[in-house]
C-alpha positions as CSV (number, residue, x, y, z in Angstrom):
1,M,40.4,30.3,3.9
2,L,38.6,33.4,2.6
3,R,41.9,35.2,2.4
4,A,43.5,32.3,0.4
5,L,40.5,32.3,-2.0
6,R,40.8,36.1,-2.6
7,Y,44.5,35.7,-3.2
8,T,44.0,33.0,-5.9
9,Q,41.3,35.1,-7.5
10,Q,43.7,38.0,-7.7
11,T,46.5,35.7,-8.9
12,P,44.9,33.5,-11.6
13,N,48.3,32.0,-12.5
14,L,48.3,30.3,-9.1
15,L,45.1,28.4,-9.9
16,K,46.9,26.2,-12.5
17,Y,49.0,24.7,-9.7
18,F,45.9,23.4,-8.0
19,S,44.1,22.1,-11.1
20,T,44.0,18.4,-11.8
21,I,43.2,16.3,-14.8
22,A,41.2,13.2,-14.0
23,R,42.1,9.9,-15.7
24,D,38.7,9.8,-17.3
25,D,38.9,13.4,-18.6
26,P,37.9,13.7,-22.3
27,I,41.2,15.2,-23.2
28,H,42.7,11.7,-23.0
29,R,40.4,10.7,-25.8
30,V,41.7,13.4,-28.2
31,N,44.7,12.3,-30.2
32,L,46.9,15.3,-30.6
33,R,50.0,14.8,-32.8
34,V,52.9,16.8,-34.2
35,G,52.5,17.2,-37.9
36,K,54.4,18.9,-40.7
37,V,52.8,20.6,-43.6
38,V,54.4,19.3,-46.8
39,N,52.0,20.9,-49.3
40,V,49.3,23.4,-49.4
41,E,46.9,24.7,-52.0
42,K,43.7,26.8,-52.2
43,H,40.5,24.9,-52.1
44,P,38.8,25.2,-55.6
45,G,35.4,25.3,-54.0
46,G,36.0,27.8,-51.2
47,E,38.1,31.0,-51.1
48,H,38.5,30.8,-47.3
49,L,39.8,27.2,-47.3
50,F,43.2,25.7,-47.7
51,I,43.9,22.1,-48.5
52,E,47.1,20.9,-46.7
53,Q,49.0,17.7,-47.0
54,V,50.3,17.0,-43.5
55,D,53.0,14.4,-42.6
56,L,52.2,12.6,-39.3
57,A,54.9,9.9,-39.7
58,E,52.3,7.5,-41.3
59,E,52.5,5.7,-44.6
60,S,51.4,8.8,-46.5
61,P,50.5,12.4,-45.6
62,R,47.0,13.2,-44.6
63,T,44.7,15.6,-46.4
64,I,43.4,18.3,-44.0
65,V,41.0,21.1,-45.0
66,S,41.3,24.3,-42.9
67,G,39.6,27.7,-42.9
68,L,42.9,29.5,-42.5
69,A,43.0,31.4,-45.9
70,P,41.7,34.7,-44.5
71,Y,44.3,34.8,-41.7
72,M,47.6,33.7,-43.2
73,A,49.5,33.4,-46.5
74,M,49.6,30.0,-48.1
75,D,53.4,30.1,-48.3
76,S,53.7,30.6,-44.5
77,L,52.3,27.1,-44.0
78,M,54.9,25.2,-46.0
79,N,57.2,23.0,-44.0
80,K,55.6,24.3,-40.8
81,K,55.3,22.0,-37.8
82,V,51.7,22.0,-36.5
83,V,49.4,20.4,-33.9
84,V,46.9,18.0,-35.4
85,V,43.8,16.5,-33.9
86,S,44.4,13.2,-35.7
87,N,41.4,11.1,-34.6
88,M,38.6,13.3,-35.9
89,K,36.1,11.4,-38.0
90,P,37.0,12.2,-41.7
91,S,34.5,14.6,-43.2
92,R,34.0,16.4,-46.5
93,F,34.5,20.2,-46.9
94,R,33.2,21.4,-50.3
95,G,33.8,17.9,-51.8
96,V,37.3,17.3,-50.3
97,L,37.7,14.7,-47.5
98,S,39.5,16.1,-44.5
99,Q,41.3,13.6,-42.2
100,G,42.1,15.8,-39.2
101,M,42.1,19.3,-37.9
102,L,44.9,21.9,-37.3
103,L,44.8,23.7,-34.0
104,A,45.1,27.4,-33.9
105,A,44.7,30.2,-31.3
106,T,42.3,33.1,-31.8
107,S,42.7,36.5,-30.1
108,N,40.0,38.8,-28.8
109,D,40.5,41.0,-31.9
110,N,40.1,37.9,-34.2
111,R,43.7,37.3,-35.1
112,V,44.5,33.7,-35.8
113,A,47.8,31.8,-35.6
114,L,48.6,28.1,-35.6
115,L,49.9,26.4,-32.5
116,E,53.6,25.6,-32.7
117,P,55.1,22.4,-31.2
118,A,58.6,22.7,-29.6
119,A,61.3,23.2,-32.2
120,D,62.9,19.8,-31.4
121,S,59.6,17.8,-31.5
122,Q,59.4,14.9,-33.9
123,V,56.7,14.4,-36.6
124,G,54.1,12.0,-35.3
125,E,54.9,12.6,-31.7
126,R,52.0,12.5,-29.2
127,I,51.0,15.7,-27.4
128,K,49.4,15.4,-24.0
129,V,48.7,17.5,-20.9
130,D,51.5,18.0,-18.4
131,T,49.8,17.1,-15.1
132,N,53.0,16.8,-13.0
133,D,51.3,13.8,-11.5
134,E,51.7,10.3,-12.9
135,Q,48.6,9.1,-11.1
136,Q,46.5,11.4,-13.2
137,Q,48.1,10.3,-16.5
138,Q,46.4,7.7,-18.7
139,P,48.6,4.6,-19.1
140,E,50.7,4.8,-22.3
141,D,49.0,1.9,-24.0
142,E,45.6,3.6,-23.5
143,M,46.9,7.0,-24.6
144,D,48.9,5.9,-27.7
145,S,46.1,5.6,-30.3
146,P,42.7,6.7,-29.0
147,P,39.8,5.6,-31.3
148,I,38.1,7.9,-33.8
149,L,35.9,10.5,-32.1
150,K,32.2,10.1,-32.7
151,P,30.7,13.5,-33.7
152,K,27.5,12.9,-31.8
153,Q,29.4,12.5,-28.5
154,R,30.9,16.0,-29.0
155,V,34.1,15.0,-27.2
156,F,36.4,17.6,-28.9
157,E,33.8,20.3,-28.3
158,S,33.8,19.5,-24.6
159,V,37.6,19.7,-24.6
160,A,38.0,22.8,-26.7
161,E,36.1,24.9,-24.1
162,F,39.2,24.6,-21.9
163,L,41.9,24.9,-24.5
164,K,43.6,28.3,-24.2
165,T,46.9,30.0,-24.4
166,D,48.2,31.6,-21.2
167,E,49.8,35.1,-20.8
168,N,53.0,33.7,-22.2
169,G,51.4,32.1,-25.2
170,T,51.8,28.6,-23.9
171,A,49.0,26.2,-25.0
172,T,47.1,24.9,-22.0
173,Y,44.2,22.6,-21.1
174,K,42.4,23.6,-17.8
175,G,45.4,25.6,-16.9
176,R,48.0,22.8,-17.5
177,P,50.5,23.1,-20.4
178,L,50.4,20.9,-23.4
179,K,53.7,19.1,-24.2
180,T,55.1,16.4,-26.4
181,N,56.2,12.9,-25.1
182,A,59.8,14.2,-25.2
183,G,58.9,17.1,-23.0
184,G,58.7,20.1,-25.4
185,Y,55.9,22.5,-24.8
186,V,53.3,23.7,-27.4
187,S,52.8,27.5,-27.8
188,C,51.4,30.3,-29.9
189,P,53.8,33.2,-29.0
190,T,51.9,35.8,-31.0
191,I,48.5,35.2,-29.3
192,P,48.7,35.1,-25.5
193,N,45.4,34.6,-23.6
194,G,43.7,33.2,-26.7
195,Q,41.1,30.6,-27.3
196,I,42.3,27.4,-29.1
197,S,40.2,25.5,-31.6
């Protein structure tokens, strides 16, 4: 037993094969969706802020305010597929109502890059944790449209602690990869071993 424990400590990649995601894990309450940035402009009230219009296959694009301006060019966001936390409670940033959050990875030296859904993913597609165990999955009807997150419950904050990219840049939660309903994986190739938020 001790020998096995030492081996898994020396081989951290092995740990993900033993990790489990419970049916009541807070990750199931976070509605991650594939989005596409259809417009982006600088926030008139904050030089470090962008205002993006993001298509989530809804009636109209959502307005999302992000703090990405110091890390990437505005043009690099246009027509880019992104990962959106779509059930955040809308909140104002310098007077502009933001209706979601874009997920990005941050490196140890403070580089930031957006998470990238699989190239063949569809706008609006749900992203979930690949558990490799159907008994750990939430039923589809429960997972499809989780309710708006209440800020006081700090659900996303409890999830974000365990959102990371692995050594290959694959986005993971508690060591398990994130993937779309169609099976494509989410990644951030330029920032392996990064923290996601």
